[in-house]
C-alpha positions as CSV (number, residue, x, y, z in Angstrom):
1,X,28.1,-17.5,-0.4
2,X,30.3,-14.5,0.2
3,X,28.7,-11.1,-0.4
4,X,31.3,-8.6,-1.5
5,X,31.5,-4.9,-1.0
6,X,30.6,-4.3,-4.6
7,X,27.5,-6.4,-4.0
8,X,26.5,-4.3,-1.1
9,X,27.0,-1.1,-3.0
10,X,24.9,-2.4,-5.8
11,X,22.2,-3.5,-3.4
12,X,21.7,0.0,-2.2
13,X,20.7,1.0,-5.8
14,X,18.6,-2.1,-6.6
15,X,16.6,-2.4,-3.4
16,X,16.1,-5.3,-1.0
17,X,14.0,-7.5,-3.2
18,X,16.2,-7.2,-6.2
19,X,19.4,-7.6,-4.3
20,X,18.2,-10.7,-2.4
21,X,17.0,-12.3,-5.7
22,X,20.3,-11.5,-7.5
23,X,22.6,-12.8,-4.8
24,X,20.6,-15.8,-3.9
25,X,20.1,-14.8,-0.3
26,X,16.3,-15.1,-0.5
27,X,15.5,-18.7,-0.1
28,X,12.2,-20.4,-1.1
29,X,11.2,-20.8,2.6
30,X,11.9,-17.2,3.5
31,X,10.2,-15.9,0.3
32,X,7.0,-17.7,1.1
33,X,7.0,-16.8,4.8
34,X,8.0,-13.1,4.3
35,X,5.1,-10.8,5.3
36,X,4.6,-8.6,2.2
37,X,3.4,-5.0,2.3
38,X,2.9,-4.6,6.0
39,X,1.5,-2.2,6.9
40,X,-0.8,-2.2,4.0
41,X,-0.1,0.5,1.5
42,X,-2.9,3.0,1.1
43,X,-4.8,3.1,-2.2
44,X,-4.0,6.1,-4.4
45,X,-7.4,6.3,-6.1
46,X,-11.1,5.4,-5.7
47,X,-11.5,4.6,-9.4
48,X,-11.4,0.8,-9.7
49,X,-11.7,-1.6,-12.6
50,X,-15.2,-2.4,-13.9
51,X,-17.2,-4.3,-11.3
52,X,-14.7,-3.9,-8.5
53,X,-16.0,-2.3,-5.3
54,X,-15.1,-2.3,-1.6
55,X,-16.9,-4.4,1.0
56,X,-16.6,-4.5,4.8
57,X,-15.5,-7.8,6.5
58,X,-14.8,-8.6,10.1
59,X,-11.1,-8.1,9.3
60,X,-11.5,-4.9,7.5
61,X,-12.5,-3.6,4.1
62,X,-11.4,-5.6,1.0
63,X,-11.9,-5.3,-2.7
64,X,-14.6,-7.6,-4.2
65,X,-15.8,-8.4,-7.7
66,X,-19.3,-7.8,-9.2
67,X,-20.5,-10.9,-7.5
68,X,-19.3,-9.8,-4.1
69,X,-16.4,-12.3,-4.0
70,X,-13.2,-11.2,-2.3
71,X,-10.3,-10.3,-4.6
72,X,-7.0,-12.1,-3.7
73,X,-3.6,-11.1,-4.8
74,X,-1.0,-13.7,-6.0
75,X,2.1,-12.0,-4.9
76,X,4.6,-12.5,-7.8
77,X,7.5,-11.8,-5.5
78,X,6.9,-15.0,-3.6
79,X,7.2,-17.1,-6.8
80,X,10.6,-16.1,-8.0
81,X,12.1,-19.6,-7.2
82,X,9.3,-21.5,-8.8
83,X,8.6,-19.7,-12.1
84,X,10.8,-17.9,-14.7
85,X,7.9,-15.6,-15.3
86,X,5.6,-15.4,-12.2
87,X,2.9,-13.9,-14.3
88,X,2.4,-17.3,-15.9
89,X,2.8,-19.3,-12.7
90,X,-0.9,-20.4,-12.8
91,X,-0.8,-21.6,-16.4
92,X,-0.8,-25.2,-15.4
93,X,-1.8,-25.0,-11.7
94,X,-4.0,-23.0,-9.3
95,X,-7.2,-24.9,-10.4
96,X,-9.0,-23.5,-7.4
97,X,-8.4,-19.9,-8.4
98,X,-10.1,-17.8,-11.1
99,X,-8.1,-15.0,-12.7
100,X,-9.8,-11.6,-12.5
101,X,-9.6,-10.6,-16.2
102,X,-9.5,-7.1,-17.8
103,X,-12.0,-6.6,-20.7
104,X,-11.1,-8.6,-23.8
105,X,-8.5,-6.8,-26.0
106,X,-7.0,-4.7,-23.2
107,X,-3.3,-4.2,-23.8
108,X,-0.9,-5.1,-21.0
109,X,0.9,-2.1,-19.5
110,X,3.1,-4.0,-17.0
111,X,5.1,-7.2,-17.1
112,X,6.9,-9.3,-14.5
113,X,10.5,-7.9,-14.2
114,X,12.8,-9.9,-16.3
115,X,16.5,-10.3,-16.0
116,X,16.9,-12.0,-12.6
117,X,19.7,-14.4,-12.1
118,X,23.2,-14.0,-13.6
119,X,22.3,-10.7,-15.6
120,X,21.0,-9.1,-12.5
121,X,23.9,-10.3,-10.4
122,X,26.3,-8.9,-13.0
123,X,24.5,-5.6,-12.9
124,X,25.0,-5.1,-9.2
125,X,28.6,-4.2,-9.7
126,X,27.6,-1.2,-11.8
127,X,24.5,-0.5,-9.7
128,X,22.4,-0.3,-12.9
129,X,19.3,-2.6,-13.1
130,X,19.2,-4.6,-16.4
131,X,16.8,-3.5,-19.0
132,X,13.4,-5.1,-19.3
133,X,13.5,-7.5,-22.2
134,X,10.0,-8.9,-21.6
135,X,8.3,-9.9,-24.9
136,X,5.2,-8.4,-23.4
137,X,6.8,-5.1,-22.9
138,X,8.0,-5.1,-26.5
139,X,4.5,-5.8,-27.9
140,X,2.4,-3.4,-25.8
141,X,1.2,-0.2,-27.4
142,X,0.2,1.4,-24.1
143,X,2.2,4.4,-22.9
144,X,3.5,4.5,-20.3
145,X,4.6,0.9,-19.8
146,X,5.5,0.3,-16.2
147,X,8.8,-1.6,-16.0
148,X,9.3,-0.8,-12.3
149,X,6.3,-2.3,-10.3
150,X,7.1,0.1,-7.5
151,X,6.2,3.0,-9.8
152,X,3.0,1.5,-11.1
153,X,-0.4,2.9,-10.2
154,X,-2.9,0.9,-8.2
155,X,-4.3,-1.0,-11.1
156,X,-2.5,-2.3,-14.2
157,X,-2.9,-5.1,-16.7
158,X,-0.5,-7.9,-17.2
159,X,-0.5,-10.7,-19.8
160,X,-1.7,-13.6,-17.6
161,X,-2.2,-17.3,-18.4
162,X,-5.9,-16.7,-19.4
163,X,-5.6,-13.3,-21.0
164,X,-5.2,-9.7,-19.9
165,X,-5.4,-9.8,-16.1
166,X,-5.6,-7.1,-13.5
167,X,-2.6,-6.5,-11.2
168,X,-2.8,-4.5,-7.9
169,X,0.0,-2.3,-6.7
170,X,2.4,-3.7,-9.3
171,X,3.0,-7.1,-7.8
172,X,-0.3,-8.7,-7.0
173,X,-2.1,-10.7,-9.8
174,X,-5.8,-10.5,-9.0
175,X,-7.8,-13.8,-8.6
176,X,-11.0,-14.9,-6.9
177,X,-11.4,-18.2,-5.2
178,X,-13.8,-20.5,-7.1
179,X,-16.9,-21.2,-5.2
180,X,-16.1,-18.6,-2.5
181,X,-19.0,-16.9,-0.6
182,X,-19.5,-13.2,-0.6
183,X,-16.9,-11.1,1.2
184,X,-15.2,-14.2,2.7
185,X,-11.6,-13.9,3.8
186,X,-11.1,-17.5,4.8
187,X,-8.2,-18.0,2.3
188,X,-6.2,-15.0,3.4
189,X,-2.6,-16.0,3.8
190,X,-3.1,-19.3,2.1
191,X,-0.1,-21.4,0.9
192,X,2.4,-19.6,3.2
193,X,1.2,-16.0,2.3
194,X,1.2,-16.6,-1.4
195,X,-2.5,-15.7,-1.6
196,X,-3.6,-12.6,0.3
197,X,-6.9,-10.7,0.3
198,X,-6.6,-7.3,-1.4
199,X,-7.2,-5.1,1.5
200,X,-8.5,-1.6,0.9
201,X,-6.9,1.3,2.8
202,X,-8.4,4.7,1.8
203,X,-6.2,7.1,0.0
204,X,-4.3,9.5,2.3
205,X,-6.2,12.8,2.1
206,X,-4.4,15.9,1.0
207,X,-4.4,18.3,3.8
208,X,-3.5,22.0,4.2
209,X,-2.4,22.2,7.8
210,X,0.4,23.6,10.0
211,X,3.8,22.1,10.1
212,X,3.8,19.0,12.2
213,X,0.2,18.1,11.5
214,X,-0.6,15.1,9.3
215,X,-3.4,12.7,8.5
216,X,-3.2,9.5,10.4
217,X,-5.2,6.3,9.7
218,X,-6.8,5.1,13.0
219,X,-9.7,2.5,13.2
220,X,-10.2,2.7,9.4
221,X,-10.6,6.4,9.2
222,X,-8.2,9.4,9.0
223,X,-7.7,11.8,11.8
224,X,-5.5,14.8,12.3
225,X,-2.4,14.0,14.4
226,X,0.9,15.5,15.4
227,X,4.3,14.1,14.4
228,X,4.2,11.6,17.3
229,X,1.0,10.1,16.1
230,X,-1.2,11.7,18.9
231,X,-4.7,12.6,17.6
232,X,-5.8,16.2,17.6
233,X,-9.2,17.1,19.0
234,X,-11.4,20.0,20.1
235,X,-14.2,20.4,22.6
236,X,-15.1,22.1,25.9
237,X,-13.2,20.7,28.9
238,X,-15.4,19.9,31.8
239,X,-13.0,18.3,34.2
240,X,-9.3,17.3,34.4
241,X,-8.4,20.1,32.0
242,X,-4.7,19.7,32.7
243,X,-4.8,16.7,30.4
244,X,-5.9,18.9,27.5
245,X,-2.6,20.0,25.9
246,X,-3.1,22.9,23.5
247,X,-1.6,22.5,20.0
248,X,1.0,25.3,20.3
249,X,1.3,27.7,17.3
250,X,4.8,28.8,18.2
251,X,5.9,31.8,16.3
252,X,3.3,31.3,13.6
253,X,1.1,34.4,13.0
254,X,-0.8,33.5,9.9
255,X,-3.3,30.7,9.3
256,X,-4.0,28.5,6.4
257,X,-7.2,27.0,5.2
258,X,-9.4,26.3,8.2
259,X,-6.4,26.7,10.6
260,X,-6.0,30.0,12.5
261,X,-3.8,31.2,15.3
262,X,-5.5,32.2,18.6
263,X,-3.8,34.5,21.1
264,X,-6.5,34.4,23.7
265,X,-4.5,32.1,26.1
266,X,-1.2,32.3,27.7
267,X,0.5,31.1,24.5
268,X,-0.5,31.1,20.8
269,X,-2.7,28.1,20.0
270,X,-3.9,26.7,16.8
271,X,-7.6,26.6,16.1
272,X,-9.4,24.6,13.4
273,X,-12.6,26.0,11.8
274,X,-13.0,28.4,14.9
275,X,-12.4,25.7,17.5
276,X,-9.4,25.4,19.8
277,X,-7.2,22.4,19.0
278,X,-5.7,20.1,21.6
279,X,-3.3,17.1,21.4
280,X,-4.4,13.9,22.9
281,X,-2.3,12.2,25.5
282,X,-3.9,8.8,25.0
283,X,-1.5,6.0,24.1
284,X,-3.9,4.4,21.6
285,X,-3.9,6.1,18.1
286,X,-7.0,8.0,17.3
287,X,-8.2,8.1,21.0
288,X,-9.2,11.4,22.6
289,X,-10.6,12.3,26.1
290,X,-14.2,11.5,26.7
291,X,-15.3,15.2,26.3
292,X,-13.3,15.7,23.1
293,X,-14.2,15.4,19.5
294,X,-11.5,14.1,17.2
295,X,-10.5,16.3,14.3
296,X,-10.7,14.8,10.8
297,X,-9.5,16.1,7.4
């Protein structure tokens, strides 16, 4: 099919997924094979649904239920070609999968986005996404109701085939594999990435730090790093001190939180909680010299 200039302009407003679905450029094969949410989006909270915790596995931490079974996400974005309402995809299938239900009587506060197809295609020209006409949205009494999955919090509830069901990150309906062993990840990526373990990435810590310093996830934990991703560290240099690059303070003359400016050396250098800060030159994220101690938020 031919994609017009108006189509492209509308796509910029609707986003990649919505545009591809509306224009028909996202085929069943590519939808199933498309890696979703890589890198994994960090959690925004450590408050989980009742019974849900985090367990360590050889492939990294995952969410598990009260029985220790790994939670899997049915990514509704991969089902657009097979179900008019992906939230009900498992109504007459998925016998091996058990929905992870919210407490009885919980009102849904998210619904599978409606209006794909012709109405969404027509909306591209104006760049205005169609309204959500989901019956679930009309009946819910929860406020707010998240019509845009990208704006949803970590955990929401959708009207699933067996009742109110948990959804993770707006798109992933939560299931467990029937008969699965504790903390098993053997079904990760099953059915062409339709089923994926719900991997836990700790929330990004809020840090008060100099410009150019951020929190970087490395080996499952956050470290302070510069804008290029090099870990920050401190310590006492015993040898090869030329490899210890001070974190320059530039023209800064005032500190913040645990960060202060030291003028003891040739150039102003940042210190953290009284210790001089250096920038690692190691190529691997989170790695610092043998005599250094990595700085963490």
